[in-house]
C-alpha positions in Angstrom: 18.7 -87.0 15.0 22.1 -86.7 13.2 22.8 -83.6 11.1 22.4 -83.8 7.3 25.7 -82.1 6.3 29.2 -83.1 7.1 30.1 -81.9 10.5 33.6 -81.0 9.4 33.2 -79.2 6.0 29.4 -78.8 5.8 29.1 -80.6 2.5 25.6 -82.1 1.8 24.8 -85.8 1.3 27.0 -86.9 4.1 27.0 -90.4 5.6 26.0 -91.1 9.2 28.4 -92.7 11.6 27.3 -96.4 11.6 28.1 -96.8 15.3 26.4 -93.9 17.0 24.1 -92.6 14.3 24.7 -89.2 15.7 27.3 -87.5 13.4 27.8 -87.4 9.7 30.8 -87.1 7.3 31.2 -86.6 3.6 34.5 -88.5 3.4 36.8 -90.8 5.3 39.2 -87.9 5.6 36.6 -85.8 7.5 35.7 -88.7 9.7 39.3 -89.3 10.6 39.8 -85.6 11.4 36.9 -85.7 13.9 37.7 -89.1 15.3 40.0 -88.1 18.3 37.0 -86.1 19.7 34.2 -88.3 18.3 35.6 -91.5 19.9 35.1 -90.1 23.4 31.4 -90.5 23.1 30.7 -92.6 20.0 30.3 -96.0 21.7 29.1 -94.5 24.9 26.0 -93.1 23.3 24.4 -96.4 22.3 25.4 -97.9 25.6 23.8 -94.9 27.5 20.6 -95.2 25.5 20.4 -99.0 26.4 21.3 -98.7 30.0 19.6 -95.4 30.8 16.5 -95.3 28.6 14.6 -92.1 28.1 12.5 -91.4 31.3 8.7 -91.1 31.0 8.9 -87.5 32.2 9.9 -84.9 29.6 13.6 -84.8 28.9 16.1 -84.0 26.2 19.6 -85.5 25.7 22.5 -83.3 26.8 26.3 -83.6 27.1 27.8 -82.5 30.5 31.4 -81.4 30.8 32.3 -81.7 34.4 34.7 -79.7 36.5 35.6 -82.9 38.4 36.3 -85.4 35.5 38.1 -85.2 32.2 35.4 -87.5 30.6 32.3 -85.9 28.9 29.1 -87.4 30.1 25.7 -88.0 28.5 22.7 -86.8 30.7 18.9 -86.5 30.4 17.9 -82.9 31.0 14.4 -82.3 32.3 12.2 -79.6 30.8 8.7 -78.3 31.2 6.3 -76.3 29.1 6.1 -72.6 30.1 3.5 -70.1 28.8 4.7 -67.4 26.5 3.7 -63.9 27.8 0.4 -62.7 26.4 -0.1 -65.9 24.4 -2.0 -69.1 24.7 1.0 -71.1 23.4 4.0 -72.5 25.3 7.7 -73.0 24.9 10.3 -75.4 26.3 11.9 -74.4 29.5 14.9 -76.6 30.5 15.8 -77.2 34.1 19.6 -77.1 34.3 20.6 -75.6 37.6 21.0 -78.9 39.4 23.5 -80.1 36.7 25.9 -77.2 37.0 27.5 -78.2 40.3 27.3 -77.5 44.0 26.2 -75.2 45.5 23.3 -74.9 43.1 23.8 -71.7 41.2 20.8 -69.2 41.4 21.6 -67.9 38.0 22.8 -69.4 34.7 24.6 -68.0 31.8 23.9 -69.3 28.3 26.2 -69.2 25.2 24.3 -69.6 22.0 26.2 -70.8 18.9 24.8 -70.4 15.4 28.0 -70.6 13.5 31.1 -72.8 13.6 33.7 -70.1 13.4 36.6 -72.6 13.2 35.2 -74.3 10.1 33.4 -71.4 8.6 29.8 -72.5 8.2 26.4 -71.4 9.7 24.2 -74.0 11.4 20.6 -74.7 10.7 19.9 -74.8 14.5 21.5 -73.5 17.7 23.9 -75.2 20.0 23.7 -73.7 23.5 26.1 -74.0 26.4 24.9 -73.5 29.9 27.3 -72.5 32.7 27.3 -71.0 36.2 26.7 -67.3 35.9 29.4 -66.3 38.4 31.9 -69.1 37.8 35.0 -66.9 38.2 34.0 -65.7 41.6 32.0 -68.5 43.3 34.9 -70.9 43.9 34.2 -73.1 40.9 37.1 -75.3 39.8 38.5 -75.3 36.2 36.5 -77.5 33.9 38.5 -80.7 33.6 36.5 -82.1 30.7 36.8 -78.9 28.6 40.6 -78.9 29.3 41.0 -82.5 28.3 39.0 -82.1 25.0 41.1 -79.2 23.9 44.4 -80.9 24.7 44.8 -78.8 27.9 45.1 -75.7 25.8 41.7 -74.1 26.7 42.2 -70.4 25.9 39.4 -69.2 28.2 39.2 -69.9 31.9 36.0 -72.1 31.9 35.1 -73.1 35.5 32.3 -75.2 36.9 30.2 -77.6 34.9 29.1 -76.9 31.3 26.0 -78.4 29.8 25.7 -78.7 26.0 22.2 -78.7 24.4 20.5 -78.0 21.1 17.4 -76.2 19.9 15.7 -75.5 16.6 16.2 -72.3 14.8 19.0 -69.7 14.9 20.0 -67.4 17.8 17.8 -64.4 18.0 15.7 -65.2 14.9 13.0 -62.5 14.6 14.5 -60.8 17.6 18.0 -59.5 16.8 19.6 -58.2 13.6 22.5 -60.5 14.4 20.4 -63.6 13.7 21.3 -63.8 10.0 25.0 -63.1 10.6 25.5 -66.3 12.5 27.5 -64.6 15.2 27.2 -66.3 18.6 25.4 -64.0 21.0 26.2 -64.3 24.7 23.0 -63.8 26.6 22.6 -62.9 30.2 20.8 -65.8 31.8 18.7 -64.7 34.7 15.7 -65.8 32.8 18.0 -68.3 31.1 18.6 -65.8 28.4 17.3 -62.4 29.4 15.0 -60.3 27.3 16.5 -61.2 23.9 16.3 -65.0 24.5 14.2 -66.7 21.7 11.5 -69.2 22.7 13.2 -72.5 22.4 12.1 -75.9 21.0 14.8 -78.2 22.3 16.0 -81.3 20.6 18.3 -84.1 21.7 22.0 -83.1 21.4 24.0 -84.9 18.7 27.7 -85.7 18.5 27.8 -83.3 15.6 26.8 -80.6 18.2 29.6 -81.9 20.4 32.1 -81.1 17.7 30.6 -77.6 17.2 30.7 -76.9 20.9 34.3 -78.0 21.4 35.4 -75.9 18.5 33.7 -73.0 20.1 35.4 -73.7 23.4 38.8 -73.7 21.6 38.4 -70.1 20.3 36.2 -68.6 23.0 39.0 -66.2 24.1 39.1 -64.6 20.7 35.3 -64.3 20.5 35.2 -62.9 24.0 37.9 -60.4 23.1 35.9 -59.3 20.1 32.8 -59.0 22.3 34.8 -57.1 24.9 35.8 -54.5 22.3 32.1 -54.1 21.2 31.0 -54.0 24.8 33.4 -51.2 25.6 31.8 -49.0 23.0 28.3 -50.1 23.8 25.9 -47.5 25.2 23.7 -48.6 28.0 20.0 -47.8 27.8 18.8 -45.8 30.7 16.0 -43.3 31.5 15.8 -39.6 31.9 13.3 -38.6 34.6 12.4 -34.9 34.0 11.6 -32.4 36.7 8.6 -30.1 36.4 10.7 -27.4 34.7 12.1 -29.6 32.0 8.7 -31.2 31.4 7.3 -27.8 30.6 10.2 -26.9 28.3 10.0 -30.2 26.6 6.2 -29.8 26.1 6.7 -26.5 24.4 9.1 -28.2 21.9 7.2 -31.4 21.3 3.6 -30.7 22.3 3.8 -33.7 24.7 3.8 -34.1 28.4 6.6 -36.6 29.1 8.4 -37.2 32.3 10.2 -40.4 31.4 12.3 -40.7 28.2 14.7 -43.4 26.9 18.4 -42.3 26.8 21.7 -44.0 25.9 24.5 -43.6 28.4 28.2 -44.2 27.5 30.4 -46.5 29.6 32.6 -43.5 30.6 29.7 -41.4 32.0 30.2 -40.2 35.6 27.0 -41.8 36.7 28.8 -45.2 37.0 30.8 -43.8 39.9 27.6 -43.2 41.9 26.3 -45.4 44.7 23.0 -47.3 44.3 19.8 -46.2 46.0 19.2 -48.0 49.3 15.9 -49.5 48.4 17.1 -50.9 45.0 20.2 -52.4 46.6 18.0 -54.3 49.2 15.8 -55.5 46.4 18.8 -56.9 44.5 18.3 -54.5 41.6 20.8 -51.7 42.2 19.9 -48.5 40.5 22.1 -45.4 40.1 20.5 -41.9 40.1 22.3 -38.8 39.1 21.1 -35.2 39.1 21.4 -33.3 35.8 22.2 -29.6 35.3 19.1 -27.5 35.4 17.9 -25.6 32.3 18.8 -21.9 32.4 15.5 -21.2 30.7 13.7 -21.6 34.0 12.9 -18.6 36.0 15.8 -18.3 38.5 13.7 -18.0 41.6 11.0 -20.6 40.8 12.1 -23.5 42.9 9.0 -25.5 42.0 10.6 -26.1 38.6 13.2 -28.4 40.4 10.4 -30.6 41.8 10.8 -34.3 40.8 8.7 -36.5 43.0 9.7 -39.8 41.3 13.4 -39.1 41.9 12.7 -38.1 45.5 10.9 -41.4 46.3 13.5 -43.5 44.5 15.9 -42.2 47.2 13.9 -43.0 50.3 15.9 -43.8 53.4 15.3 -47.4 54.1 17.9 -48.3 56.7 15.9 -49.1 59.9 18.8 -47.8 62.0 18.4 -44.2 60.7 15.3 -43.4 62.7 15.2 -39.6 62.0 15.1 -40.0 58.2 13.6 -43.4 57.8 10.8 -43.4 55.2 11.9 -40.0 53.9 14.5 -39.0 51.3 17.7 -37.2 52.5 17.6 -33.4 52.3 19.5 -33.3 49.1 16.7 -35.3 47.4 13.9 -33.3 48.9 14.6 -29.9 47.3 16.2 -28.6 44.1 16.4 -32.1 42.7 15.9 -31.3 39.0 15.9 -33.8 36.2 17.8 -37.1 36.9 19.4 -39.9 35.0 18.6 -43.4 36.0 20.5 -46.6 35.0 21.1 -50.1 36.3 24.4 -50.5 38.1 25.0 -53.8 36.3 24.9 -51.9 33.0 22.0 -53.9 31.6 19.4 -52.0 29.8 16.6 -50.3 31.7 13.4 -49.5 29.9 11.3 -46.4 30.3 8.4 -48.5 31.6 10.5 -50.3 34.2 11.8 -47.0 35.6 8.3 -45.6 35.7 6.9 -48.6 37.5 9.8 -48.6 40.0 9.2 -44.9 40.9 5.5 -45.5 41.3 6.1 -48.6 43.4 8.4 -46.6 45.7 6.0 -43.6 46.0 2.6 -45.3 46.3 3.3 -48.8 47.6 6.5 -48.7 49.7 6.1 -45.2 51.2 2.5 -45.8 52.1 3.4 -49.1 53.7 6.0 -47.5 55.9 3.6 -45.2 57.6 2.5 -47.5 60.4 6.1 -48.4 61.2 7.0 -44.7 61.3 4.2 -44.1 63.9 5.5 -46.9 66.1 9.0 -45.4 66.4 10.5 -48.9 66.8 13.4 -50.2 64.8 11.9 -53.7 64.9 8.8 -52.4 63.1 10.9 -50.5 60.6 12.9 -53.6 59.8 9.8 -55.7 59.3 8.4 -53.1 56.9 11.5 -53.2 54.9 11.6 -57.0 54.6 7.9 -57.1 53.8 7.9 -54.5 51.0 11.4 -54.3 49.4 11.5 -57.6 47.5 10.9 -58.7 43.9 7.6 -60.4 44.6 6.0 -57.2 45.9 7.3 -55.3 42.9 6.2 -57.9 40.3 2.7 -58.0 41.8 2.6 -54.2 41.7 3.9 -54.2 38.1 1.2 -56.5 36.8 -1.6 -54.2 38.1 0.3 -51.1 37.0 0.6 -52.4 33.4 -3.2 -52.6 33.2 -3.6 -49.1 34.4 -1.0 -47.7 32.1 -2.2 -49.4 28.9 -4.9 -46.7 28.7 -3.2 -43.8 30.7 0.2 -43.8 28.9 -1.0 -44.0 25.3 1.5 -46.8 24.6 1.2 -50.5 25.0 2.5 -52.0 28.2 1.6 -55.6 27.3 5.2 -56.6 26.6 6.7 -54.9 29.6 8.7 -57.4 31.6 9.9 -57.3 35.2 13.6 -56.5 35.5 13.7 -59.3 38.1 12.2 -62.1 36.0 9.0 -63.9 36.9 10.0 -67.4 37.8 11.5 -68.9 41.0 14.4 -71.2 41.6 14.4 -73.9 44.3 15.1 -71.3 47.0 12.3 -69.0 45.9 14.6 -66.5 44.2 13.8 -65.0 40.8 15.4 -66.5 37.8 
């Protein structure tokens, strides 16, 4: 369905293009201004709909910008209904990986546009661009169509295919305070959008959306620069895991027993120079753990105050070649540990509940499963144990059971706790 306001100036009561019925203009002047871009797909749209009618399976119309051709292309994008967590309702889940070039990318990045920054108006829906998540490093070629549509003056190094789509509502509505500002929010896309992604109700893309998306491509460098400045000052959400001594001191202050607490970590903190734990690295979810200075209020000779079992088990030795330590933490993580800071190496937010679940998983699931292999003394058995336990499927299964236990034990709701890995699989069985 064509937009109701002029795609150039946003004036109401605009007239639809008689040829494609997919873009609207308030005047001949606005139509002429859009024509150099509009003509690339105007006649092709009706031809596409005639020669490639909508399949019987669920699809939405999208526009593909290829890395191999300067011509934009219309495509049918399949989608499916996916259940919303803790709800009987569903939402649209588009299947886009196969459209973004070879080799098929395991992860996708989405760029949601709720405002045309070039022309100064906020949309009544969201235009979304899907791209390869690692396009700068995976050998992807510069996007020829994006270059062509911006007169070969594309300010940002877009590589690999780009898919344009459209869904109802504004970015982050009822989720983020940015929703009403109209600012485009760049979302990490391992779940096609990450934790802040709104549930989408997709519509066929229009040639009005085409104009909005190309305008966005033309100023992406400036927007990314603004985002980079904000990102530099952003603090990353991590978790403080208290040792026994600090738990006691904190309880005297607050009246609560609390081992895990949310903290914010600046980008210049020394923890970012740390190496990830062995287990988290194998699982594809690198975590950094850093010891914190002990509290001088402890009794100086009471070494039990340093005890921090979760931190110890997070640092288990998992390299099958290290037979003398395999299944145990290194000496420095077995005594005088103290409180520790825990963050994700990728600087994405880590919740208190995710950290708690990972520590419990390592202590009561992974460590226990290693016992048989430890008794055998064979590297082959140790390697098999690592492969069996240290993966996202094992953790996700543990998390779902742990959430049920913690709903009553923690005193806080765990119903909305999500796995840091995601809960869906791509064609290779990897988490999305």
